[in-house]
VEXPAVO-518094 format. One line per field, with one value per residue: residue in one letter; y, x, z of N, C-alpha, C, CB in turn. Coordinates in Angstrom, 2 decimals. Glycine has a CB too. Layout:
VEXPAVO-518094
r <- [a  ...]
nyy <- [Y  ...]
nxx <- [X  ...]
nzz <- [Z  ...]
cayy <- [Y  ...]
caxx <- [X  ...]
cazz <- [Z  ...]
cyy <- [Y  ...]
cxx <- [X  ...]
czz <- [Z  ...]
cbyy <- [Y  ...]
cbxx <- [X  ...]
cbzz <- [Z  ...]
This chain:
VEXPAVO-518094
r <- [m  d  y  e  e  l  r  r  i  q  r  m  e  r  n  s  p  g  l  a  q  i  p  n  t  f  y  s  q  l  a  e  y  i  n  a  l  i  a  e  y  k  k  s  s  s  a  d  d  i  r  k  m  e  n  s  i  r  a  a  k  d  v  f  q  r  r  t  q  k  i  i  l  s  a  l  r  n  d  e  k  a  r  t  k  l  v  e  i  e  q  e  y  y  k  r  i  q  e  s  i  s  q  m  n  d  e  f  e  n  v  l  v  g  e  r  p  f  t  g  s  t  a  a  q  e  a  a  k  a  i  g  t  i  s  a  l  e  d  e  e  q  s  l  n  t  v  l  v  r  i  l  k  e  v  p  k  f  v  s  s  e  m  q  e  y  g  p  y  e  a  r  e  i  v  k  i  p  q  k  e  a  d  l  l  l  g  n  g  f  a  e  k  v]
nyy <- [17.59  17.74  18.16  17.17  15.43  13.57  12.52  11.42  9.34  7.90  7.10  5.48  3.43  2.43  1.46  -0.50  -3.95  -4.99  -3.74  -0.31  1.64  3.92  7.05  6.72  8.48  9.02  8.89  10.72  13.05  13.26  13.75  16.28  17.73  17.50  18.86  21.39  21.97  22.10  24.33  26.29  26.26  27.11  29.74  30.86  29.76  28.98  27.54  26.27  25.54  23.70  21.73  20.94  19.87  17.75  16.16  15.50  14.00  11.88  10.74  10.03  8.11  6.15  5.37  4.32  2.19  0.52  -0.15  -1.50  -3.79  -4.98  -5.45  -7.38  -9.50  -9.95  -10.79  -13.18  -14.65  -14.77  -12.97  -11.78  -9.87  -7.87  -6.89  -5.19  -2.89  -1.76  0.90  2.16  2.19  0.40  -2.04  -3.31  -4.09  -5.88  -7.86  -8.80  -9.87  -11.94  -13.54  -14.40  -15.89  -17.91  -19.17  -20.14  -21.97  -23.79  -24.82  -26.05  -28.04  -29.65  -30.62  -32.26  -34.40  -35.61  -34.28  -32.29  -29.33  -26.07  -26.04  -25.44  -25.36  -24.06  -22.31  -21.56  -20.32  -18.24  -16.93  -16.13  -14.38  -12.49  -11.58  -10.49  -8.47  -6.98  -6.25  -4.66  -2.65  -1.68  -0.73  1.30  2.85  3.47  5.07  7.20  8.00  10.48  12.50  14.26  16.69  18.60  21.29  21.79  23.37  25.82  24.83  24.60  24.98  21.88  19.07  16.13  12.55  11.89  14.07  16.19  19.37  20.62  22.68  26.04  25.60  26.92  27.19  25.66  25.37  23.47  20.79  18.81  16.13  13.70  10.38  9.43  11.78  12.94  11.11  11.63  14.29  13.89  12.06  13.59  15.46  17.75  17.88  16.84  14.23  14.81]
nxx <- [-10.49  -10.35  -9.24  -11.29  -12.68  -10.67  -10.32  -12.87  -12.78  -10.71  -11.92  -13.97  -12.43  -11.15  -13.33  -14.44  -14.45  -13.72  -12.54  -13.17  -15.42  -13.97  -13.40  -12.49  -10.60  -9.13  -6.29  -5.06  -6.46  -5.64  -2.90  -3.01  -4.19  -2.23  -0.12  -1.27  -1.38  1.35  2.05  0.52  1.80  4.37  3.85  2.94  4.31  3.30  2.62  0.20  -0.39  1.67  1.05  -1.45  -0.68  1.02  -0.83  -2.58  -0.94  -0.33  -2.90  -3.40  -1.39  -2.26  -4.71  -3.72  -2.04  -3.88  -5.58  -3.77  -3.15  -5.69  -6.08  -4.12  -4.98  -7.50  -6.75  -5.48  -7.68  -9.06  -11.14  -13.59  -15.55  -14.34  -12.65  -14.19  -14.15  -11.73  -9.60  -8.58  -5.71  -4.98  -5.88  -4.11  -2.01  -3.36  -3.99  -1.40  -0.59  -2.46  -1.75  0.81  0.20  -1.34  0.56  2.29  0.56  0.20  2.79  2.99  1.06  2.39  4.41  2.91  2.40  4.76  6.83  9.81  10.07  9.61  11.70  13.09  10.62  8.07  6.27  7.74  9.90  8.56  7.54  9.93  10.86  8.81  9.14  11.69  11.13  9.27  10.93  12.79  11.08  10.27  12.73  13.19  10.93  11.44  13.71  12.50  10.73  9.51  9.98  8.62  10.27  11.28  13.35  16.01  18.24  20.11  20.70  23.05  23.08  23.20  24.48  23.08  23.81  22.73  23.17  21.41  20.34  19.77  18.24  19.25  18.19  16.20  16.11  13.34  11.88  9.69  10.18  9.86  11.61  13.67  13.93  16.57  18.15  16.85  17.45  20.17  20.15  18.66  20.25  22.46  21.57  20.34  17.71  14.30  11.89  8.63]
nzz <- [-17.30  -13.76  -10.32  -8.66  -10.38  -10.89  -8.29  -7.96  -9.83  -8.70  -6.27  -7.31  -8.46  -6.20  -4.70  -6.24  -6.90  -9.32  -12.51  -12.82  -14.79  -16.83  -18.56  -22.03  -22.78  -20.56  -19.82  -21.60  -20.95  -18.30  -18.62  -19.83  -17.75  -15.70  -16.98  -17.07  -14.33  -13.77  -15.28  -13.94  -11.45  -12.19  -12.85  -10.44  -8.22  -5.78  -2.56  -2.30  -4.94  -5.47  -3.61  -4.54  -7.01  -6.18  -4.72  -6.77  -8.48  -6.79  -6.48  -9.15  -9.59  -7.81  -8.97  -11.38  -10.47  -9.14  -11.27  -12.92  -11.38  -11.33  -14.04  -14.63  -12.97  -14.13  -16.67  -16.03  -15.18  -17.46  -17.99  -19.75  -19.40  -17.91  -19.80  -21.34  -19.93  -20.18  -21.14  -24.33  -24.56  -22.58  -23.50  -25.30  -23.64  -21.99  -23.85  -24.52  -22.06  -21.76  -23.98  -23.24  -20.95  -22.10  -23.73  -21.76  -20.52  -22.65  -22.87  -20.38  -20.64  -22.48  -20.85  -19.22  -20.88  -21.00  -22.32  -22.54  -20.62  -21.99  -23.92  -26.91  -28.17  -30.30  -29.07  -26.81  -28.05  -29.36  -27.13  -25.95  -27.93  -27.82  -25.20  -25.46  -27.32  -25.86  -23.74  -25.10  -25.98  -23.49  -22.53  -24.38  -23.87  -21.20  -21.52  -22.70  -20.81  -18.66  -15.75  -13.02  -11.21  -8.36  -8.26  -6.07  -5.63  -7.49  -10.85  -13.30  -16.93  -18.65  -20.55  -21.76  -21.99  -24.40  -25.84  -25.46  -24.39  -21.12  -18.64  -17.80  -14.36  -11.72  -8.12  -6.45  -8.74  -10.81  -12.89  -15.86  -16.79  -18.58  -17.20  -16.77  -16.57  -14.46  -12.43  -12.16  -11.17  -8.83  -7.44  -6.83  -5.11  -6.11  -6.72  -5.96  -6.08  -7.33]
cayy <- [16.92  18.54  17.35  16.48  14.32  12.57  11.88  10.61  8.12  7.15  6.46  4.39  2.33  1.86  0.81  -1.55  -5.11  -5.13  -2.47  0.70  2.21  5.28  7.54  6.21  9.55  9.30  9.14  11.96  14.13  13.34  14.42  17.71  18.28  17.63  19.95  22.65  22.20  22.52  25.71  27.13  26.38  27.92  31.14  31.38  29.16  28.97  26.27  25.64  24.92  22.50  20.72  20.45  19.02  16.52  15.37  15.00  12.95  10.75  10.12  9.42  6.89  5.18  4.85  3.49  0.95  -0.33  -0.67  -2.46  -5.03  -5.58  -5.92  -8.62  -10.53  -10.23  -11.58  -14.53  -15.31  -14.68  -12.29  -10.96  -8.74  -6.82  -6.33  -4.11  -1.69  -1.27  1.99  1.69  1.98  -0.76  -3.26  -3.96  -4.75  -7.02  -8.88  -9.37  -10.69  -13.17  -14.37  -15.01  -16.92  -19.00  -19.87  -20.89  -23.11  -24.75  -25.47  -26.94  -29.20  -30.50  -31.28  -33.30  -35.56  -36.14  -33.51  -31.41  -28.00  -24.81  -26.17  -25.58  -25.37  -22.83  -21.41  -21.00  -19.38  -17.05  -16.22  -15.46  -13.24  -11.48  -10.99  -9.63  -7.30  -6.19  -5.66  -3.58  -1.55  -1.09  0.05  2.51  3.64  3.98  6.18  8.32  8.38  11.73  12.54  15.59  16.91  19.95  21.67  22.23  24.45  26.18  23.86  25.24  24.23  20.72  18.28  14.71  11.59  11.89  15.39  17.11  20.39  20.81  23.78  26.08  25.55  27.68  26.52  25.59  25.19  22.12  20.51  17.46  15.74  12.25  9.65  9.35  13.07  13.12  10.31  12.36  15.41  13.35  11.42  14.61  16.39  18.97  17.83  15.81  13.79  15.41]
caxx <- [-10.35  -9.89  -8.91  -12.50  -12.94  -9.63  -10.65  -14.06  -12.32  -9.94  -12.88  -14.63  -11.46  -10.94  -14.53  -14.89  -13.55  -13.25  -12.19  -14.23  -15.54  -13.43  -13.44  -11.43  -9.60  -8.62  -4.86  -4.72  -6.99  -4.78  -1.66  -3.34  -4.43  -0.93  0.60  -1.89  -0.93  2.75  2.05  0.02  2.85  5.47  3.43  2.71  5.23  2.65  2.58  -1.09  -0.29  2.53  0.28  -2.48  -0.01  1.45  -2.03  -3.10  -0.03  -0.53  -4.18  -3.24  -0.59  -3.11  -5.63  -2.94  -1.60  -5.06  -6.03  -2.77  -3.37  -6.95  -5.90  -3.35  -5.87  -8.54  -6.13  -5.29  -8.99  -9.65  -12.40  -13.97  -16.37  -13.40  -12.05  -15.05  -13.91  -10.37  -9.49  -7.88  -4.29  -4.83  -6.28  -2.93  -1.30  -4.20  -3.81  -0.06  -0.59  -3.21  -0.96  1.89  -0.41  -1.73  1.79  2.74  -0.36  0.53  4.04  2.71  0.36  3.43  5.07  2.01  2.45  6.11  7.82  10.64  9.46  10.16  12.97  13.03  9.28  7.67  5.67  8.81  10.65  7.72  7.50  11.24  10.87  7.89  9.77  12.76  10.51  8.72  12.07  13.33  10.11  10.34  13.97  12.96  9.95  12.13  14.58  11.63  9.93  9.87  9.66  8.50  11.13  11.39  14.76  16.30  19.24  20.37  21.36  23.45  22.75  24.06  24.21  22.90  24.57  22.11  23.52  20.30  20.61  18.77  18.56  19.48  17.01  16.29  15.58  11.89  11.26  9.22  10.49  9.62  12.81  13.81  14.28  18.02  18.64  16.26  18.25  21.42  19.87  18.21  21.39  23.44  20.93  19.89  16.27  13.53  10.77  7.34]
cazz <- [-16.02  -12.63  -9.16  -8.19  -11.30  -10.63  -7.01  -8.20  -10.51  -7.70  -5.36  -8.05  -8.61  -4.86  -4.21  -7.15  -6.90  -10.70  -13.14  -12.92  -16.14  -16.88  -19.95  -22.90  -22.90  -19.21  -19.74  -22.30  -20.12  -17.13  -19.04  -20.01  -16.42  -15.02  -17.64  -16.62  -12.95  -13.84  -15.77  -12.85  -10.44  -12.73  -12.81  -9.10  -7.23  -4.47  -1.83  -2.62  -6.26  -5.39  -2.86  -5.46  -7.99  -5.50  -4.43  -8.05  -8.94  -5.88  -6.84  -10.48  -9.42  -7.14  -9.99  -12.32  -9.81  -8.92  -12.57  -13.39  -10.64  -11.78  -15.42  -14.56  -12.43  -15.13  -17.74  -15.48  -15.11  -18.80  -17.71  -20.89  -18.92  -17.52  -21.02  -21.84  -19.13  -20.46  -22.12  -25.52  -24.31  -21.69  -24.19  -25.88  -22.54  -21.59  -24.89  -24.37  -20.83  -22.06  -24.89  -22.46  -20.10  -22.99  -24.11  -20.59  -20.37  -23.71  -22.48  -19.25  -21.20  -23.07  -19.73  -18.73  -21.77  -20.95  -23.07  -21.72  -20.56  -22.48  -24.64  -28.35  -28.74  -30.98  -28.09  -25.99  -28.89  -29.55  -25.85  -25.78  -28.85  -27.28  -24.03  -25.97  -27.92  -24.77  -23.02  -25.92  -25.91  -22.15  -22.46  -25.16  -23.13  -20.01  -21.90  -23.06  -19.65  -18.00  -14.34  -12.44  -10.06  -7.83  -8.16  -4.71  -5.73  -8.89  -11.71  -14.55  -18.14  -18.84  -21.75  -21.42  -22.80  -25.72  -26.40  -25.28  -23.37  -20.07  -17.74  -16.36  -13.52  -10.48  -6.93  -6.31  -10.05  -11.10  -14.28  -16.34  -17.54  -18.71  -15.98  -16.63  -16.09  -13.13  -11.50  -11.94  -10.28  -7.55  -6.79  -6.40  -4.18  -6.77  -6.95  -5.28  -6.89  -6.98]
cyy <- [17.93  17.60  16.56  15.28  13.20  11.81  10.99  9.28  7.27  6.42  5.29  3.18  1.65  1.01  -0.34  -2.73  -5.38  -3.77  -1.55  1.21  3.65  5.74  7.00  7.23  9.88  9.69  10.43  13.17  14.35  14.07  15.92  18.40  18.50  18.76  21.31  22.98  22.68  23.98  26.68  27.36  27.26  29.41  31.68  30.94  29.09  27.57  25.53  24.91  23.66  21.39  20.11  19.50  17.69  15.61  14.75  13.85  11.70  10.01  9.41  8.11  5.78  4.54  3.89  2.16  -0.01  -0.95  -1.72  -3.80  -5.74  -6.12  -7.26  -9.75  -10.92  -11.08  -13.01  -15.33  -15.39  -14.05  -11.32  -9.75  -7.56  -6.13  -5.16  -2.79  -1.14  -0.08  1.49  1.34  0.75  -2.08  -4.01  -4.70  -5.99  -8.17  -9.56  -10.29  -12.01  -14.10  -15.08  -16.13  -18.14  -19.83  -20.71  -22.13  -24.19  -25.52  -26.45  -28.19  -30.17  -31.27  -32.46  -34.52  -36.06  -35.40  -32.61  -30.00  -26.91  -24.93  -26.39  -25.54  -24.02  -21.83  -20.76  -19.99  -18.10  -16.23  -15.47  -14.25  -12.12  -10.78  -10.06  -8.36  -6.38  -5.51  -4.48  -2.37  -0.87  -0.25  1.37  3.43  4.27  5.17  7.41  8.80  9.67  11.71  14.00  15.67  18.37  20.23  22.27  23.37  24.67  25.09  24.58  24.39  23.06  19.94  16.81  13.83  11.48  13.23  16.36  18.11  20.49  21.96  25.06  26.09  26.33  26.88  26.70  25.41  23.72  21.89  19.06  17.12  14.22  11.61  9.65  10.65  13.36  12.34  11.00  13.51  14.93  12.79  12.39  15.68  17.71  19.01  16.76  15.47  14.42  14.30]
cxx <- [-9.89  -9.67  -10.12  -12.83  -11.92  -9.93  -11.89  -13.67  -11.52  -10.87  -13.58  -13.70  -11.20  -12.13  -15.02  -13.92  -12.97  -12.86  -13.40  -14.26  -15.04  -13.47  -12.26  -10.29  -8.94  -7.15  -4.45  -5.26  -6.13  -3.49  -1.90  -3.52  -3.11  -0.11  0.05  -1.45  0.52  2.83  1.57  1.11  3.99  5.12  3.42  3.74  4.62  2.64  1.28  -1.03  0.57  1.80  -0.79  -1.86  0.42  0.27  -2.60  -2.24  -0.19  -1.83  -4.08  -2.46  -1.43  -4.08  -4.89  -2.54  -2.77  -5.54  -5.06  -2.97  -4.63  -6.84  -5.17  -4.23  -6.96  -7.98  -5.90  -6.59  -9.67  -11.04  -12.74  -14.82  -15.46  -12.82  -12.88  -14.80  -12.49  -10.44  -8.56  -6.41  -4.04  -5.11  -5.09  -2.14  -2.05  -3.99  -2.45  0.02  -1.30  -2.44  0.16  1.35  -0.79  -0.51  2.34  1.87  -0.06  1.79  3.80  1.97  1.35  4.17  4.23  1.93  3.89  7.16  8.60  10.04  10.29  11.49  12.70  11.65  8.97  7.10  6.74  9.62  9.85  7.65  8.81  11.34  10.00  8.51  10.90  12.21  9.95  9.84  12.65  12.39  10.14  11.59  13.79  12.00  10.60  13.00  13.74  10.80  10.44  9.35  9.54  9.41  11.07  12.87  14.98  17.32  19.55  21.14  21.75  23.02  23.72  23.60  24.14  23.78  24.00  22.29  22.33  20.68  19.45  19.22  18.80  18.15  17.27  15.68  14.06  11.16  10.85  9.47  10.18  10.82  12.88  14.33  15.78  18.60  18.09  17.06  19.56  21.21  19.47  19.40  22.42  22.82  20.46  18.38  15.65  12.34  9.48  6.33]
czz <- [-14.98  -11.44  -8.67  -9.07  -11.07  -9.33  -7.15  -8.84  -9.53  -6.74  -6.04  -8.14  -7.27  -4.41  -5.07  -7.11  -8.30  -11.24  -13.17  -14.36  -16.09  -18.33  -20.76  -23.03  -21.55  -19.20  -20.46  -21.53  -18.88  -17.48  -19.22  -18.66  -15.68  -15.65  -17.22  -15.19  -12.92  -14.27  -14.69  -11.81  -10.92  -12.68  -11.38  -8.05  -5.84  -3.86  -2.12  -3.96  -6.22  -4.65  -3.77  -6.50  -7.36  -5.19  -5.70  -8.56  -8.08  -6.24  -8.19  -10.38  -8.77  -8.13  -10.91  -11.69  -9.58  -10.23  -13.09  -12.69  -11.14  -13.20  -15.42  -14.04  -13.42  -16.26  -17.27  -15.48  -16.47  -18.73  -18.85  -20.49  -18.55  -18.74  -21.57  -21.09  -19.31  -21.40  -23.22  -25.25  -23.44  -22.41  -24.78  -24.80  -22.07  -22.57  -24.75  -23.15  -21.11  -22.98  -24.14  -21.57  -20.94  -23.40  -22.95  -20.37  -21.40  -23.35  -21.33  -19.72  -21.83  -21.98  -19.26  -19.64  -21.92  -21.75  -22.12  -21.74  -21.23  -23.23  -26.12  -28.96  -29.38  -29.98  -27.23  -26.78  -29.10  -28.27  -25.63  -26.69  -28.30  -26.08  -24.46  -26.57  -26.84  -24.00  -23.80  -25.89  -24.55  -21.99  -23.19  -24.42  -21.89  -20.37  -22.27  -21.88  -19.06  -16.58  -13.92  -11.23  -9.65  -7.65  -6.76  -4.68  -7.19  -9.62  -12.99  -15.75  -18.25  -20.06  -21.33  -22.30  -24.21  -26.43  -26.40  -24.19  -22.41  -19.18  -18.51  -15.60  -12.24  -9.33  -6.89  -7.64  -10.20  -12.58  -14.60  -17.23  -17.64  -17.42  -15.73  -16.06  -14.70  -12.09  -11.16  -10.95  -8.89  -6.76  -6.25  -5.52  -4.79  -6.92  -6.06  -6.17  -6.40  -6.86]
cbyy <- [15.73  19.68  18.23  17.44  14.81  13.23  12.95  11.37  8.48  8.10  7.49  4.87  2.86  2.97  1.82  -1.01  -6.35  -5.78  -2.69  1.88  2.14  5.34  9.07  5.88  10.81  8.10  7.96  11.95  13.84  11.94  13.81  17.87  17.35  16.29  19.80  22.56  20.92  21.62  25.83  26.50  24.99  27.50  31.30  30.96  29.96  29.49  26.51  26.68  25.90  22.82  21.36  21.64  19.75  16.87  16.23  16.13  13.43  11.23  11.18  10.39  7.18  5.85  6.00  4.24  1.26  0.48  0.48  -1.94  -4.75  -4.55  -4.86  -8.45  -10.05  -8.93  -10.93  -14.45  -14.57  -16.08  -11.54  -11.81  -9.17  -7.39  -7.41  -4.51  -1.98  -2.39  3.32  2.73  3.21  -0.63  -2.93  -2.94  -3.77  -6.61  -8.24  -8.25  -9.94  -12.82  -13.52  -13.95  -16.36  -18.45  -18.87  -20.00  -22.65  -24.03  -24.43  -26.20  -28.76  -29.65  -30.29  -32.73  -35.22  -37.50  -32.69  -31.38  -27.62  -23.89  -27.33  -26.82  -25.70  -23.13  -22.17  -22.12  -20.02  -17.46  -17.20  -16.44  -13.66  -12.13  -12.08  -10.37  -7.71  -7.06  -6.72  -4.05  -2.07  -2.18  -0.74  2.17  2.77  2.87  5.78  7.92  7.28  12.94  11.81  15.92  16.50  20.13  22.69  21.07  24.11  27.48  22.62  25.46  25.15  19.81  18.51  14.31  10.22  11.56  15.23  16.35  21.75  19.51  23.44  27.32  24.08  29.04  27.08  26.83  25.62  21.93  20.82  17.35  16.30  11.90  8.22  9.04  14.19  12.67  8.93  12.91  16.28  12.25  10.51  15.25  16.69  19.10  17.54  16.27  12.28  16.46]
cbxx <- [-9.36  -10.91  -8.37  -13.68  -12.89  -8.25  -10.89  -15.08  -11.46  -9.00  -13.93  -15.03  -10.14  -10.68  -15.62  -15.02  -14.30  -14.32  -11.66  -13.99  -17.02  -11.96  -13.44  -12.00  -10.25  -8.83  -4.09  -5.29  -8.44  -4.48  -1.14  -4.62  -5.35  -0.13  0.52  -3.44  -1.08  3.56  1.16  -1.21  3.38  5.80  2.05  1.37  6.54  1.21  2.72  -2.22  0.28  3.87  -0.37  -3.18  1.21  2.19  -3.09  -3.16  1.44  -0.58  -5.31  -2.53  0.66  -3.88  -6.27  -1.69  -0.92  -6.19  -6.16  -1.35  -3.49  -8.07  -5.10  -2.11  -6.52  -9.13  -4.79  -4.73  -9.90  -9.72  -12.32  -14.72  -17.23  -12.26  -11.92  -16.52  -14.16  -9.49  -8.95  -7.96  -3.69  -5.74  -7.27  -2.03  -1.09  -5.71  -3.95  0.99  -1.26  -4.55  -0.38  2.60  -1.66  -2.45  2.86  2.72  -1.82  0.70  5.08  1.89  -0.69  4.43  5.33  0.63  1.86  6.09  7.15  12.11  9.21  10.34  13.81  13.65  8.23  6.66  4.67  9.73  11.00  6.31  7.24  12.39  10.38  6.55  10.32  13.57  9.39  7.87  13.16  13.55  8.70  10.30  15.15  12.41  8.75  12.98  15.49  10.70  9.96  9.32  10.74  7.03  12.58  10.59  15.16  16.80  20.54  21.13  20.43  24.99  22.82  24.07  25.30  21.43  24.58  20.63  24.04  18.99  20.89  18.55  19.78  20.31  16.62  15.58  16.24  11.38  12.23  7.69  11.95  8.25  14.09  14.73  13.77  18.68  18.25  14.78  18.52  21.97  18.77  17.15  22.05  24.08  21.86  20.54  15.94  13.07  10.66  6.88]
cbzz <- [-16.13  -12.28  -8.04  -8.15  -12.76  -10.55  -5.92  -9.09  -11.75  -6.92  -4.86  -9.48  -9.19  -3.84  -4.08  -8.58  -6.40  -11.59  -14.57  -11.91  -16.66  -16.32  -19.98  -24.28  -23.49  -18.32  -20.31  -23.74  -19.71  -16.59  -20.36  -20.86  -15.60  -15.09  -19.16  -16.71  -12.12  -14.82  -17.02  -12.19  -10.07  -14.17  -13.43  -8.64  -7.17  -4.61  -0.32  -2.65  -7.26  -4.68  -1.60  -6.18  -8.59  -4.20  -3.73  -9.10  -8.91  -4.40  -6.88  -11.44  -8.57  -5.98  -10.80  -12.78  -8.48  -8.27  -13.59  -13.14  -9.13  -11.70  -16.26  -13.67  -11.12  -15.69  -18.18  -14.04  -14.12  -19.46  -16.36  -21.90  -17.70  -16.66  -22.10  -21.71  -17.68  -21.05  -21.46  -26.61  -23.65  -20.49  -25.28  -26.58  -21.37  -21.55  -26.30  -24.25  -19.64  -22.69  -26.03  -21.59  -19.37  -24.23  -24.59  -19.33  -20.50  -25.06  -22.07  -18.18  -22.26  -23.88  -18.58  -18.55  -23.15  -21.40  -24.18  -22.22  -19.13  -21.34  -24.07  -28.72  -27.67  -32.08  -27.19  -25.46  -30.25  -30.00  -24.69  -26.08  -30.26  -26.89  -23.08  -27.02  -28.89  -23.83  -22.76  -27.38  -26.20  -21.08  -23.07  -26.56  -22.72  -19.35  -23.07  -24.20  -18.60  -18.78  -13.49  -12.06  -10.38  -6.48  -9.28  -3.88  -4.92  -8.96  -11.99  -14.58  -19.42  -17.59  -22.85  -21.56  -22.13  -25.61  -27.82  -24.91  -24.03  -19.23  -16.89  -15.98  -13.20  -10.63  -5.64  -5.64  -11.19  -10.72  -14.59  -17.12  -16.86  -19.87  -16.06  -17.99  -17.07  -13.11  -12.09  -13.28  -10.86  -7.76  -7.75  -7.61  -3.10  -8.12  -8.43  -3.85  -6.86  -8.03]
């Protein structure tokens, strides 16, 4: 993948009312491309390289946000045609969204026959379990999420709450670190988000 390919996919996603067909390997290719941009910047520290990286990240986020919105709408409509355009990683999320919608519909049907809503029913219990599981997975994913930041001033080596060592970092360096540590650096004026 390169910047032109990413922009082509972004244009397709912008111009299509439904999900655009993208390669099944899009997200892994995108990760490789971003890592290559980071490596280029670390070698050169040029303004052109940082601009290229920032533009690429902006385009990638746009593609992701548009696809996420379309996936949610497709799941609401139970649009099986859209499902054929999901890449493998998106299919599991689509399935979870549809299951939640189905459970909500079942509960509402119970309300229409005079039963109390969402109390003690198997569907409600399963939905609560699923939400708990999803929340736990999101918490775990959030703790594993990494963020690209540009270091604004020297940062000495430090140890995270998970006893991981980070740094030292030099001014203008671009680093990928966990969200929690990035928030610490961002909040204290040592870094800015890329």
